[in-house]
SEPA-554529 format. One record per residue (C-alpha): residue number from 1; residue in one letter; y, z, x. Coordinates in nm, 3 decimals, padded with zeros to 5 digits. Each point is the difference from the previous one (the first is absolute). Layout:
BEGIN
PT  num  residu    north       up     east
PT  NUM       a        Y        Z        X
...
// end
This chain:
BEGIN
PT  num  residu    north       up     east
PT    1       m  -02.727   00.489   00.321
PT    2       d   00.066   00.043  -00.374
PT    3       a   00.242  -00.161  -00.212
PT    4       q   00.283   00.268   00.009
PT    5       d  -00.025  -00.022   00.407
PT    6       r   00.006  -00.396  -00.013
PT    7       i   00.311   00.039  -00.241
PT    8       k   00.178   00.237   00.209
PT    9       q  -00.070  -00.219   00.304
PT   10       q   00.143  -00.300  -00.152
PT   11       v   00.294   00.137  -00.173
PT   12       t   00.096   00.188   00.356
PT   13       g  -00.077  -00.295   00.219
PT   14       h   00.203  -00.223  -00.174
PT   15       p   00.366  -00.006  -00.076
PT   16       v  -00.039  -00.168  -00.328
PT   17       v  -00.310  -00.004  -00.218
PT   18       l  -00.091  -00.168  -00.336
PT   19       y  -00.311   00.075  -00.202
PT   20       m  -00.027  -00.266  -00.222
PT   21       k  -00.244  -00.205  -00.191
PT   22       g  -00.064  -00.316   00.205
PT   23       t   00.190  -00.124   00.293
PT   24       p   00.394  -00.102   00.063
PT   25       d  -00.106  -00.358  -00.012
PT   26       f  -00.253   00.074  -00.353
PT   27       p   00.108   00.289  -00.145
PT   28       q  -00.248   00.077  -00.310
PT   29       c   00.244   00.157  -00.221
PT   30       g   00.361  -00.052  -00.093
PT   31       f   00.116   00.346   00.103
PT   32       s  -00.142  -00.089   00.365
PT   33       a   00.138  -00.311  -00.015
PT   34       n   00.349   00.167  -00.078
PT   35       s  -00.029   00.247   00.268
PT   36       v  -00.055  -00.265   00.264
PT   37       r   00.287  -00.216  -00.143
PT   38       i   00.230   00.315   00.024
PT   39       l  -00.111   00.108   00.351
PT   40       a   00.067  -00.401   00.114
PT   41       a   00.346   00.004  -00.148
PT   42       c   00.081   00.312   00.192
PT   43       g  -00.127  -00.204   00.333
PT   44       v  -00.300   00.246   00.088
PT   45       e  -00.171  -00.119   00.307
PT   46       g  -00.360   00.130   00.095
PT   47       l  -00.081   00.097  -00.363
PT   48       y  -00.369   00.190   00.039
PT   49       t  -00.167  -00.087  -00.349
PT   50       v  -00.314   00.152  -00.123
PT   51       n  -00.201  -00.204  -00.270
PT   52       v  -00.157   00.286  -00.206
PT   53       l  -00.223  -00.235  -00.171
PT   54       e  -00.203  -00.049   00.286
PT   55       d  -00.037   00.378   00.053
PT   56       p  -00.098   00.229  -00.280
PT   57       e   00.056   00.291   00.180
PT   58       i   00.330  -00.075   00.138
PT   59       r   00.060  -00.130  -00.374
PT   60       q  -00.063   00.364  -00.146
PT   61       g   00.082   00.166   00.320
PT   62       v   00.367  -00.102   00.028
PT   63       k   00.048   00.128  -00.357
PT   64       e  -00.089   00.347   00.077
PT   65       f   00.195  -00.040   00.349
PT   66       a   00.343  -00.025  -00.162
PT   67       n  -00.132   00.175  -00.341
PT   68       w   00.135  -00.354  -00.133
PT   69       p  -00.233  -00.169  -00.264
PT   70       t   00.089  -00.388   00.042
PT   71       i   00.006  -00.252   00.266
PT   72       p   00.200  -00.145   00.151
PT   73       q   00.161   00.294   00.233
PT   74       l   00.207  -00.008   00.286
PT   75       y   00.035   00.211   00.280
PT   76       i   00.292   00.014   00.252
PT   77       n  -00.017   00.206   00.330
PT   78       g  -00.308   00.181  -00.128
PT   79       e   00.168   00.096  -00.344
PT   80       f  -00.073  -00.133  -00.362
PT   81       v   00.267  -00.166  -00.121
PT   82       g  -00.158  -00.139  -00.326
PT   83       g  -00.109  -00.272  -00.213
PT   84       s   00.103  -00.345  -00.123
PT   85       d   00.259   00.179  -00.235
PT   86       i   00.135   00.251   00.222
PT   87       l   00.040  -00.289   00.247
PT   88       s   00.202  -00.230  -00.231
PT   89       e   00.241   00.274  -00.102
PT   90       m   00.058   00.077   00.380
PT   91       y   00.050  -00.360   00.105
PT   92       q   00.255  -00.052  -00.289
PT   93       s   00.209   00.329   00.107
PT   94       g  -00.050  -00.085   00.365
PT   95       e  -00.156   00.317   00.076
PT   96       l  -00.341  -00.185   00.112
PT   97       q   00.167  -00.212   00.243
PT   98       k   00.189   00.320   00.162
PT   99       l  -00.352   00.153   00.031
PT  100       l  -00.162  -00.293   00.163
PT  101       k   00.275  -00.013   00.257
PT  102       t  -00.161   00.334   00.106
PT  103       a  -00.327  -00.155   00.066
PT  104       k  -00.099  -00.167   00.354
PT  105       a  -00.121  -00.307  -00.198
PT  106       a   00.299  -00.090  -00.199
// end
Protein backbone atom coordinates (compact mmCIF):
# COMPACT_ATOMS: atom_id res chain seq x y z
CA UNK A 1 0.00 0.00 0.00
CA UNK A 2 1.50 3.36 -0.99
CA UNK A 3 1.45 6.53 1.12
CA UNK A 4 -1.60 7.99 -0.63
CA UNK A 5 -3.62 4.83 0.02
CA UNK A 6 -2.51 4.78 3.67
CA UNK A 7 -3.49 8.44 4.13
CA UNK A 8 -6.87 7.89 2.50
CA UNK A 9 -7.46 4.90 4.79
CA UNK A 10 -6.47 6.94 7.86
CA UNK A 11 -8.64 9.99 7.10
CA UNK A 12 -11.69 7.92 6.16
CA UNK A 13 -11.23 5.40 8.99
CA UNK A 14 -11.24 7.94 11.82
CA UNK A 15 -13.59 10.88 12.44
CA UNK A 16 -10.83 13.33 13.47
CA UNK A 17 -7.26 12.94 12.20
CA UNK A 18 -4.34 15.26 12.88
CA UNK A 19 -1.08 14.90 10.96
CA UNK A 20 1.49 16.53 13.18
CA UNK A 21 5.14 16.71 14.11
CA UNK A 22 5.51 14.67 17.28
CA UNK A 23 2.72 13.35 19.46
CA UNK A 24 -0.05 15.04 21.45
CA UNK A 25 2.00 14.52 24.63
CA UNK A 26 5.27 15.64 23.01
CA UNK A 27 4.62 17.91 20.03
CA UNK A 28 7.79 18.72 18.10
CA UNK A 29 6.75 22.14 16.80
CA UNK A 30 4.69 25.05 18.06
CA UNK A 31 2.09 24.74 15.32
CA UNK A 32 1.43 21.10 16.19
CA UNK A 33 1.24 21.99 19.89
CA UNK A 34 -1.24 24.76 19.11
CA UNK A 35 -3.42 22.40 17.07
CA UNK A 36 -3.49 19.81 19.88
CA UNK A 37 -4.41 22.53 22.43
CA UNK A 38 -7.27 23.77 20.25
CA UNK A 39 -8.67 20.28 19.72
CA UNK A 40 -8.42 19.55 23.45
CA UNK A 41 -10.22 22.82 24.21
CA UNK A 42 -12.98 21.66 21.87
CA UNK A 43 -13.32 18.43 23.87
CA UNK A 44 -12.27 16.09 21.07
CA UNK A 45 -12.06 12.50 22.25
CA UNK A 46 -10.58 9.73 20.20
CA UNK A 47 -8.27 12.02 18.23
CA UNK A 48 -6.22 9.96 15.79
CA UNK A 49 -2.79 11.47 15.28
CA UNK A 50 -0.01 10.61 12.86
CA UNK A 51 3.54 11.65 13.71
CA UNK A 52 4.94 12.59 10.30
CA UNK A 53 8.48 12.67 11.69
CA UNK A 54 8.37 8.87 11.97
CA UNK A 55 7.42 8.28 8.33
CA UNK A 56 8.99 10.36 5.53
CA UNK A 57 6.58 8.92 2.95
CA UNK A 58 3.56 10.09 4.96
CA UNK A 59 5.24 13.43 5.69
CA UNK A 60 5.54 14.17 1.98
CA UNK A 61 2.43 12.27 0.97
CA UNK A 62 0.06 14.22 3.18
CA UNK A 63 1.26 17.47 1.61
CA UNK A 64 0.37 16.08 -1.81
CA UNK A 65 -2.87 14.48 -0.62
CA UNK A 66 -4.38 17.81 0.45
CA UNK A 67 -2.28 19.98 -1.86
CA UNK A 68 -1.29 21.84 1.33
CA UNK A 69 2.42 22.52 1.93
CA UNK A 70 2.57 22.59 5.72
CA UNK A 71 2.03 20.35 8.72
CA UNK A 72 -0.02 20.06 10.92
CA UNK A 73 -3.07 19.15 8.90
CA UNK A 74 -6.51 18.39 10.31
CA UNK A 75 -9.15 16.15 8.73
CA UNK A 76 -12.70 15.85 10.00
CA UNK A 77 -14.99 13.18 8.57
CA UNK A 78 -12.49 12.52 5.79
CA UNK A 79 -12.33 16.16 4.68
CA UNK A 80 -9.27 18.38 4.89
CA UNK A 81 -9.92 21.32 7.22
CA UNK A 82 -6.59 23.14 7.34
CA UNK A 83 -3.47 23.84 9.33
CA UNK A 84 -2.76 25.56 12.62
CA UNK A 85 -3.63 29.12 11.53
CA UNK A 86 -6.94 28.04 10.03
CA UNK A 87 -7.77 26.01 13.15
CA UNK A 88 -7.07 29.06 15.31
CA UNK A 89 -9.36 31.25 13.21
CA UNK A 90 -12.11 28.62 13.10
CA UNK A 91 -11.86 28.05 16.86
CA UNK A 92 -12.12 31.76 17.64
CA UNK A 93 -15.19 32.11 15.41
CA UNK A 94 -16.86 28.97 16.80
CA UNK A 95 -16.88 27.33 13.37
CA UNK A 96 -14.49 24.55 14.40
CA UNK A 97 -16.66 23.53 17.35
CA UNK A 98 -19.69 23.26 15.04
CA UNK A 99 -17.74 21.17 12.54
CA UNK A 100 -16.42 18.88 15.26
CA UNK A 101 -19.97 18.19 16.46
CA UNK A 102 -20.52 16.43 13.13
CA UNK A 103 -17.60 14.11 13.86
CA UNK A 104 -18.37 10.84 15.60
CA UNK A 105 -15.48 11.37 18.05
CA UNK A 106 -16.45 14.81 19.32
